[in-house]
VOKELUM-100073 format. One record per residue (C-alpha): residue in one letter; x, y, z. Coordinates in steps of 0.2 Angstrom, whole numbers, padded with zeros to 4 digits, always signed. Example, Ala and Ser with C-alpha at 12.3 -4.5 7.8 and 13.67 -1.06 7.14 Angstrom:
BEGIN
A+0062-0022+0039S+0068-0005+0036
//
This chain:
BEGIN
X+0402+0242+0118X+0415+0237+0131X+0432+0250+0132X+0447+0236+0127X+0460+0235+0142X+0473+0242+0133X+0490+0244+0144X+0481+0235+0158X+0486+0220+0168X+0478+0222+0183X+0463+0211+0183X+0455+0221+0197X+0455+0237+0186X+0449+0229+0171X+0433+0224+0181X+0431+0240+0191X+0432+0251+0175X+0419+0238+0166X+0433+0233+0152X+0431+0217+0141X+0437+0203+0149X+0441+0188+0136X+0437+0175+0153X+0450+0162+0153X+0444+0156+0172X+0439+0140+0162X+0456+0137+0155X+0464+0143+0172X+0454+0130+0184X+0466+0113+0180X+0479+0120+0185X+0472+0128+0203X+0457+0114+0206X+0470+0102+0212X+0478+0102+0232X+0496+0106+0224X+0503+0113+0208X+0520+0122+0203X+0522+0127+0187X+0531+0136+0173X+0525+0142+0158X+0533+0151+0142X+0527+0166+0131X+0531+0179+0119X+0531+0197+0130X+0514+0206+0132X+0502+0190+0128X+0495+0190+0146X+0504+0183+0156X+0504+0195+0169X+0484+0199+0167X+0484+0179+0169X+0493+0180+0188X+0483+0194+0193X+0468+0185+0189X+0477+0171+0199X+0479+0182+0214X+0463+0187+0217X+0457+0169+0214X+0468+0164+0230X+0463+0178+0239X+0446+0172+0239X+0437+0190+0230X+0423+0179+0222X+0412+0195+0218X+0423+0202+0206X+0424+0185+0196X+0403+0189+0194X+0397+0185+0176X+0414+0172+0172X+0415+0154+0173X+0421+0152+0187X+0409+0161+0199X+0397+0146+0194X+0411+0132+0196X+0413+0121+0212X+0429+0133+0217X+0426+0134+0234X+0436+0153+0235X+0445+0148+0254X+0459+0164+0257X+0478+0156+0253X+0492+0169+0258X+0499+0177+0238X+0516+0182+0236X+0519+0190+0221X+0538+0193+0211X+0538+0204+0194X+0555+0205+0189X+0547+0212+0171X+0550+0230+0184X+0569+0228+0186X+0584+0236+0174X+0596+0228+0185X+0614+0231+0176X+0625+0220+0189X+0623+0206+0199X+0622+0219+0217X+0608+0229+0207X+0597+0213+0205X+0600+0208+0222X+0595+0226+0228X+0578+0221+0218X+0576+0206+0225X+0577+0214+0243X+0566+0227+0238X+0553+0213+0229X+0554+0204+0249X+0550+0221+0256X+0536+0223+0248X+0529+0204+0252X+0533+0206+0270X+0522+0224+0272X+0507+0217+0262X+0506+0202+0276X+0513+0211+0290X+0527+0201+0293X+0545+0207+0298X+0562+0199+0290X+0577+0197+0300X+0588+0185+0286X+0602+0193+0281X+0604+0185+0264X+0588+0187+0250X+0588+0169+0249X+0587+0166+0266X+0577+0179+0267X+0564+0173+0253X+0563+0157+0264X+0560+0168+0280X+0545+0175+0272X+0537+0158+0267X+0539+0151+0283X+0531+0166+0293X+0517+0167+0280X+0512+0151+0280X+0507+0148+0298X+0490+0145+0294X+0489+0142+0278X+0501+0136+0265X+0508+0151+0251X+0503+0156+0235X+0519+0160+0225X+0517+0171+0208X+0533+0176+0199X+0532+0186+0182X+0545+0188+0169X+0559+0177+0180X+0572+0177+0164X+0571+0195+0162X+0589+0197+0172X+0595+0186+0161X+0588+0191+0143X+0592+0209+0145X+0611+0202+0144X+0610+0189+0133X+0622+0196+0122X+0636+0196+0135X+0637+0180+0141X+0646+0181+0157X+0637+0195+0165X+0621+0184+0158X+0628+0169+0169X+0630+0180+0185X+0611+0186+0184X+0604+0167+0182X+0616+0163+0198X+0606+0174+0207X+0590+0167+0201X+0596+0151+0203X+0601+0155+0222X+0582+0163+0223X+0572+0148+0217X+0583+0135+0226X+0572+0142+0242X+0558+0133+0233X+0563+0116+0234X+0563+0117+0255X+0550+0127+0255X+0538+0111+0244X+0529+0108+0261X+0523+0125+0260X+0517+0128+0246X+0500+0125+0239X+0502+0134+0221X+0519+0143+0211X+0517+0148+0194X+0532+0155+0185X+0534+0166+0171X+0543+0169+0159X+0547+0172+0139X+0562+0159+0137X+0565+0143+0147X+0582+0138+0152X+0586+0121+0155X+0584+0113+0172X+0605+0113+0173X+0604+0131+0173X+0590+0141+0184X+0578+0126+0187X+0592+0115+0193X+0584+0112+0210X+0566+0112+0203X+0564+0094+0199X+0544+0094+0204X+0541+0108+0193X+0529+0105+0178X+0534+0114+0163X+0516+0117+0154X+0522+0127+0139X+0520+0114+0127X+0506+0106+0135X+0491+0105+0124X+0478+0109+0138X+0485+0125+0141X+0488+0132+0124X+0476+0143+0123X+0479+0149+0141X+0483+0166+0134X+0481+0173+0118X+0464+0176+0110X+0457+0161+0099X+0445+0161+0083X+0430+0159+0093X+0434+0172+0107X+0438+0184+0095X+0421+0184+0085X+0410+0180+0102X+0419+0194+0112X+0424+0208+0100X+0409+0208+0086X+0404+0226+0089X+0421+0231+0088X+0425+0223+0072X+0412+0229+0065X+0415+0245+0069X+0436+0242+0060X+0422+0236+0045X+0414+0253+0044X+0430+0263+0043X+0438+0249+0030X+0424+0248+0019X+0424+0230+0022X+0410+0217+0026X+0414+0209+0042X+0419+0191+0037X+0432+0201+0026X+0440+0210+0042X+0440+0194+0050X+0448+0187+0036X+0464+0201+0037X+0464+0201+0054X+0468+0185+0054X+0481+0186+0040X+0492+0201+0051X+0488+0195+0071X+0481+0175+0070X+0494+0161+0068X+0503+0158+0086X+0503+0140+0090X+0512+0136+0106X+0510+0118+0107X+0510+0102+0097X+0493+0099+0092X+0485+0117+0102X+0474+0130+0097X+0481+0142+0086X+0477+0162+0093X+0479+0179+0089X+0493+0192+0098X+0482+0200+0110X+0492+0215+0111X+0491+0219+0091X+0471+0214+0090X+0467+0226+0107X+0478+0239+0098X+0471+0235+0081X+0452+0236+0088X+0458+0253+0096X+0466+0263+0085X+0455+0256+0069X+0475+0253+0060X+0482+0238+0055X+0501+0240+0061X+0516+0230+0068X+0509+0236+0086X+0516+0221+0096X+0532+0221+0087X+0536+0240+0087X+0535+0240+0105X+0551+0231+0108X+0564+0227+0094X+0574+0211+0093X+0591+0218+0091X+0601+0204+0101X+0592+0190+0092X+0598+0199+0074X+0615+0199+0079X+0617+0183+0086X+0607+0178+0067X+0623+0188+0059X+0634+0180+0068X+0629+0162+0067X+0625+0150+0058X+0607+0154+0057X+0599+0154+0038X+0582+0166+0040X+0580+0161+0020X+0576+0146+0028X+0563+0149+0036X+0549+0136+0036X+0560+0122+0043X+0561+0108+0053X+0568+0107+0069X+0569+0090+0081X+0558+0091+0098X+0574+0085+0107X+0582+0105+0103X+0565+0114+0104X+0562+0115+0120X+0576+0123+0130X+0592+0131+0130X+0608+0134+0138X+0616+0153+0142X+0633+0150+0135X+0626+0138+0121X+0611+0148+0116X+0599+0138+0101X+0592+0150+0091X+0576+0141+0085X+0570+0139+0102X+0571+0157+0108X+0565+0163+0090X+0550+0153+0094X+0547+0156+0114X+0553+0176+0109X+0537+0176+0098X+0546+0179+0080X+0542+0160+0075X+0529+0147+0082X+0524+0130+0078X+0516+0127+0059X+0516+0106+0064X+0521+0094+0072X+0526+0077+0068X+0522+0064+0081X+0532+0050+0071X+0547+0061+0067X+0545+0071+0083X+0549+0085+0072X+0542+0103+0073X+0540+0115+0057X+0544+0132+0062X+0538+0147+0054X+0534+0166+0057X+0516+0168+0063X+0508+0181+0052X+0511+0195+0040X+0515+0208+0055X+0529+0198+0062X+0536+0191+0046X+0536+0208+0037X+0540+0219+0053X+0557+0205+0057X+0563+0206+0039X+0562+0226+0038X+0571+0226+0055X+0584+0211+0048X+0588+0221+0032X+0589+0239+0041X+0603+0233+0053X+0613+0227+0037X+0608+0243+0026X+0611+0261+0031X+0595+0266+0020X+0578+0262+0023X+0572+0253+0009X+0555+0259+0009X+0559+0273+0001X+0567+0276-0017X+0574+0260-0021X+0558+0251-0018X+0550+0262-0029X+0564+0262-0043X+0564+0242-0040X+0546+0241-0043X+0546+0250-0059X+0559+0242-0067X+0550+0225-0066X+0535+0233-0072X+0542+0240-0088X+0555+0223-0086X+0568+0235-0088X+0582+0221-0080X+0596+0233-0083X+0587+0245-0072X+0582+0229-0060X+0601+0227-0060X+0605+0245-0053X+0595+0246-0042X+0602+0229-0033X+0620+0234-0036X+0616+0253-0026X+0608+0243-0012X+0624+0231-0009X+0635+0245-0009X+0623+0252+0006X+0625+0235+0015X+0637+0240+0033X+0652+0234+0028X+0659+0224+0044X+0644+0212+0043X+0647+0206+0024X+0652+0189+0022X+0661+0180+0008X+0650+0166+0003X+0635+0163-0009X+0623+0162+0004X+0625+0180+0009X+0622+0186-0007X+0603+0175-0006X+0598+0183+0009X+0601+0201+0004X+0592+0196-0012X+0578+0188-0002X+0575+0203+0009X+0574+0212-0004X+0560+0206-0012X+0552+0201+0000X+0551+0218+0008X+0544+0224-0009X+0530+0210-0012X+0536+0199-0024X+0537+0182-0024X+0553+0175-0022X+0560+0157-0016X+0579+0152-0014X+0588+0138-0016X+0574+0129-0028X+0574+0112-0028X+0572+0103-0045X+0575+0086-0052X+0592+0092-0059X+0601+0102-0045X+0597+0119-0034X+0593+0136-0041X+0600+0149-0032X+0583+0161-0034X+0568+0164-0041X+0557+0182-0043X+0539+0181-0051X+0532+0198-0054X+0524+0201-0072X+0539+0190-0078X+0549+0175-0071X+0565+0180-0067X+0579+0163-0062X+0595+0169-0055X+0612+0161-0055X+0623+0167-0044X+0644+0166-0044X+0656+0171-0031X+0671+0163-0038X+0667+0161-0058X+0659+0170-0074X+0643+0174-0079X+0644+0163-0095X+0647+0148-0082X+0631+0154-0072X+0620+0157-0088X+0627+0139-0095X+0621+0130-0078X+0603+0138-0078X+0601+0131-0097X+0612+0112-0094X+0602+0108-0078X+0586+0118-0087X+0580+0126-0070X+0566+0133-0079X+0555+0119-0085X+0547+0119-0070X+0539+0137-0074X+0535+0134-0092X+0519+0131-0086X+0512+0148-0078X+0513+0155-0097X+0524+0170-0090X+0541+0176-0099X+0558+0170-0091X+0570+0178-0090X+0588+0168-0086X+0602+0179-0077X+0619+0174-0073X+0627+0184-0061X+0644+0186-0055X+0649+0196-0039X+0664+0203-0041X+0672+0216-0024X+0656+0211-0012X+0644+0218-0026X+0634+0211-0039X+0644+0212-0056X+0643+0208-0073X+0629+0197-0079X+0621+0190-0096X+0601+0188-0096X+0592+0177-0112X+0575+0177-0113X+0566+0158-0114X+0556+0159-0131
//
């Protein structure tokens, strides 16, 4: 078995070490075959963007032999050598605009030394323009910019600082428009897509391939690529798990597949999680644990975004980009990899967004719950609640729920029924119970339904009584749609007092 390239982002190192490489050169070729290409690509972190830029670096540097055995080696590509400029903003950790400018100067200096030119301009943007002019004397230049948005995303919780970083980056990219005649190829990558009125305001000729179906599998691993490239590794995992090959594929698919980046594109596996799975032979939250979405959770808590509405539909117009000072959480959650495209309706131009797979859904909800709860639900509350449901001990269920509510951080409590529904949703999803909130019937909306050995229909009243809650369930016959399941049905009317679940009434349907 070829060794797996865990953590390797340099194509030359990958090939020199005989690491397994999923050949993406055929997907890359449409980007480079024409005489001019100016592109932008947004994908989540650790999805192969940096490796793709490294591959492009070697292609445009004319290093044909390093591609022996790959698709492009036998293609009609002429292997002409171009000067390549590389900028990697993922390496910067700037706390203010002065640090960012110093980082840019260092990157410019590294590129100048690589091409043996001396820069004399004073301003960072002037140096960038000078660098392009000097290295493109004989051949037009290739410019590869990785994680352009990291200086902005790092400070997204502080709008003022994020805007400062945006203006520095905007000044850097402004140079590209005037230098267009000297550019053979340009690719910018990042996690997010800020609107053209922001960072890219002067790059009218930039082609955004983020949502183009042709490039849906430019990064990530397709089903075909998984089975053809990793067959031996999957069989080794199957032996360890005590499963047959097809069962193992199904489990890998449930955990790590499901990312769809374009309206009609190919679904792909998370490459980082898949490689770590096949290396460590453990189904874990590999990708999620490499970076916490704390700023996303804060935005959700202080905004109107409701996680219990996932999956949901959103208009295409609002999906493509956003502003630093007017964040739209739907595209942000997709671009950062916590949601993905599940369906696209070409008539209404609406996207259906959902969690891509089990890894992301379970880890994200668990992380979200930990942020609003003082204790880890994976410990004693989970065991107590599970036991109470198995024994159909509703009083025990309520006691555990009350303990959990009592431990929620005071400063994030919201005084409306949606807040309590969200807590219920998190509790039962993380415990593996089937739960739906605001379930529609032909007579109204049920607050919450939990399905285990029995069906539990909950109605909450924040400014009402338990009697009113139970009466609403019965009068609107919320239970009718569940009778055919043949399970016991419990109707629970509950009232909330002092930020916790208070008194309740329960009836069992006979």
